[in-house]
C-alpha positions in Angstrom: 86.7 -48.3 -1.8 86.6 -48.5 2.4 87.8 -44.7 2.2 84.7 -44.2 -0.3 82.0 -46.3 2.1 83.3 -44.2 5.1 82.9 -41.1 3.6 78.8 -41.6 1.8 78.2 -43.1 6.0 79.3 -39.9 7.4 77.7 -38.1 4.6 74.5 -39.7 4.8 74.9 -39.8 8.5 75.4 -35.4 8.7 72.6 -35.5 6.2 70.5 -37.0 8.6 71.3 -35.0 11.1 71.0 -31.4 9.4 66.9 -32.4 8.8 65.5 -29.8 11.6 68.1 -27.0 9.3 67.2 -27.8 5.9 63.4 -27.8 6.7 64.4 -24.3 7.3 66.3 -23.9 4.6 64.2 -25.0 2.0 61.5 -23.3 3.9 63.6 -19.2 3.4 63.9 -20.6 -0.5 60.3 -21.7 -1.1 59.0 -17.8 0.8 61.3 -15.8 -0.6 59.1 -16.5 -4.1 55.9 -17.9 -3.0 53.6 -15.4 -1.2 50.3 -16.7 0.6 47.7 -14.1 0.8 47.2 -12.4 4.4 49.9 -14.8 5.9 53.5 -12.9 6.7 56.4 -14.5 5.3 58.1 -14.5 8.7 54.6 -16.1 10.3 54.9 -18.6 7.5 58.7 -19.8 8.5 57.5 -19.7 12.2 54.8 -22.3 11.9 56.8 -24.6 9.7 59.0 -24.8 12.3 57.0 -25.6 14.9 55.0 -28.2 12.9 58.4 -29.7 11.8 59.2 -30.2 14.9 56.5 -32.1 16.0 56.4 -34.0 13.5 60.1 -34.5 14.1 58.7 -35.7 17.8 56.0 -38.1 16.4 58.2 -39.3 14.2 60.6 -40.4 17.0 63.6 -38.2 15.0 63.7 -36.1 18.5 62.7 -36.4 22.1 61.4 -34.5 24.7 64.3 -34.2 26.6 66.1 -33.2 23.3 63.3 -30.8 22.8 63.4 -29.0 25.7 66.7 -28.4 24.9 66.1 -27.1 21.8 64.0 -24.4 22.5 66.4 -23.0 25.3 68.8 -22.0 22.4 65.5 -20.6 21.2 65.1 -18.8 24.0 69.0 -17.7 24.1 68.8 -17.1 20.2 66.0 -14.8 20.7 67.4 -12.3 23.5 70.4 -12.5 21.2 68.6 -11.1 18.1 66.8 -8.5 20.3 69.5 -7.0 21.3 71.9 -6.9 18.3 68.4 -5.6 16.3 68.3 -2.5 18.7 72.4 -2.3 17.9 71.4 -2.4 14.1 73.9 -5.2 13.7 71.2 -6.3 11.5 67.8 -6.7 10.6 64.4 -7.9 9.6 62.9 -5.7 7.1 59.6 -7.4 6.3 55.9 -6.9 8.6 54.8 -10.1 10.2 52.6 -10.8 13.1 54.6 -12.3 15.2 57.4 -9.7 15.8 59.4 -8.9 19.3 61.0 -5.7 19.2 61.8 -5.7 15.7 62.9 -9.6 15.7 60.4 -12.5 14.1 59.9 -15.7 16.5 60.8 -17.8 14.0 64.4 -16.3 14.0 65.0 -18.3 17.4 64.6 -21.5 15.6 67.7 -20.4 13.8 69.3 -20.9 16.5 67.9 -24.4 18.0 68.4 -25.5 14.7 71.9 -26.0 15.6 71.4 -27.4 19.1 68.8 -30.1 17.3 72.1 -30.5 14.6 74.5 -31.3 18.0 71.6 -33.5 19.4 71.1 -35.3 16.6 74.9 -35.6 15.9 75.7 -37.2 19.6 73.3 -39.9 19.4 73.9 -40.7 15.5 77.5 -40.9 15.6 77.7 -42.0 19.3 79.5 -39.7 20.8 81.6 -39.3 23.7 84.1 -36.9 24.8 87.5 -37.5 26.8 89.2 -35.2 29.1 86.4 -32.6 29.1 86.9 -30.1 31.5 85.6 -29.6 35.6 82.0 -28.0 35.0 83.1 -24.8 36.7 85.1 -24.0 34.1 83.1 -24.4 31.5 80.3 -22.8 32.8 82.0 -19.4 33.4 83.8 -19.6 30.0 80.0 -20.3 28.1 78.8 -17.1 30.4 81.9 -15.5 29.3 81.3 -16.0 25.6 77.9 -15.0 25.9 78.2 -12.1 27.8 81.0 -10.7 25.1 78.0 -10.8 22.4 76.1 -8.1 24.1 79.5 -6.1 26.4 81.7 -5.8 22.7 79.3 -2.8 21.8 80.4 -0.7 24.7 84.0 -2.2 25.6 86.9 -3.9 24.3 85.5 -6.8 22.3 87.2 -10.0 23.8 86.8 -12.8 20.9 90.3 -13.5 20.5 90.8 -13.9 24.5 87.9 -15.7 25.0 88.9 -18.3 21.3 92.5 -18.7 23.2 91.0 -19.8 26.8 88.7 -22.0 24.5 91.8 -23.4 23.3 93.5 -23.9 26.4 90.8 -24.9 28.8 90.1 -28.4 25.8 93.5 -28.6 24.5 93.7 -32.2 25.7 89.7 -32.7 25.0 88.6 -35.2 22.3 85.7 -36.4 20.5 84.8 -39.9 19.5 82.7 -40.7 17.3 81.5 -44.1 15.0 81.5 -43.8 11.5 79.8 -47.5 9.7 82.3 -49.8 12.2 84.9 -47.9 12.1 85.4 -45.4 15.8 87.5 -42.0 15.0 88.7 -39.5 16.9 89.4 -35.8 16.6 90.0 -32.8 19.2 87.0 -30.8 20.0 88.3 -27.7 19.1 89.1 -28.5 15.7 85.5 -30.3 15.7 84.3 -26.1 17.1 85.7 -24.8 13.7 84.2 -26.9 11.5 81.1 -26.9 12.4 81.4 -22.7 12.7 82.6 -22.6 9.3 79.9 -24.9 7.8 77.4 -22.5 9.9 78.9 -19.8 7.9 78.5 -20.8 4.8 74.6 -21.5 6.0 74.5 -18.2 7.2 75.0 -16.9 3.6 72.6 -18.9 2.3 70.2 -17.6 4.8 70.5 -13.7 4.0 70.5 -14.0 0.6 66.9 -15.8 0.8 66.2 -12.6 2.9 66.0 -14.2 6.4 67.5 -11.1 7.5 70.3 -8.8 6.1 73.1 -7.1 7.2 73.7 -3.1 6.8 76.1 -3.6 3.8 73.5 -5.9 2.0 70.6 -3.6 2.3 70.9 -2.2 -1.5 72.6 -6.0 -2.9 73.5 -9.0 -1.7 77.0 -9.8 -0.9 79.4 -12.4 0.6 79.0 -12.7 4.9 83.2 -11.8 5.5 85.4 -14.4 7.2 85.6 -12.6 10.0 82.1 -14.2 11.2 83.2 -17.6 11.4 85.0 -16.0 14.8 81.3 -15.5 16.2 80.1 -18.9 15.1 82.8 -20.5 16.8 82.0 -19.0 19.8 78.1 -19.5 19.8 79.0 -23.7 19.0 81.4 -23.4 21.9 78.4 -22.2 23.7 75.7 -25.0 22.2 78.0 -27.6 23.0 79.1 -27.1 26.1 75.6 -26.6 27.2 74.2 -29.3 25.5 77.6 -31.0 26.7 76.7 -30.2 30.6 73.3 -31.3 30.3 73.9 -35.0 28.9 76.6 -35.3 31.8 74.0 -34.1 34.2 71.2 -36.8 32.9 74.0 -39.7 33.1 74.8 -38.8 36.7 71.0 -38.5 37.4 70.4 -42.1 35.7 73.6 -43.6 37.7 74.5 -42.0 40.7 77.4 -42.7 42.6 76.8 -46.2 44.5 78.3 -45.9 48.1 79.6 -48.3 50.7 
């Protein structure tokens, strides 16, 4: 019974952390089958995402500082999307007024929803991180991972080398979190993988509802390859590293060292 109680509390907290991603997925399902005259689907999704963010702020589920982080990921994701579309990695086939170089603006919110989840989980589970690597190493690795998403179209794909670098850099890093009245621990690298797997599941749902399609899904939908988990693994690492560094920076500013 104790285990089931903790499992339920963990599951419920995870559901609360996923409010914004859930709104996006419900909107994808709704907009696939319901058409609004004179309003393209992608534009409707953008409006829903903006309203959802404003409501999360209004009801205190997100703070303005968290919104700034979320919008940073919107920009990071949008830049990546524009590049990937030009390279033919995937496509957004429907028309919209709010498209930039073939990419609808709502797509950036799918990346920012990951940041929203991490921000929510950080405070709802009272996350603490032990043995976080030096910021300079983290920033260099983060930049290398993001750059590889662009350069692998022209040179070798270094994702597996980067994954090994992550495992080495974060070998001693442990994340602690609270479920109910119990404090639990987990290697941070393992949490990267678990989140990446669930995002891969979410990606399959999103592509099924026509959020975008990959070249092999143009005729008929099929499961996204397991290899995409490595991409999400690296993207999650970027997300957590940026959010963690920003939180550490904010903490240092709020609690400056006292010098004699």
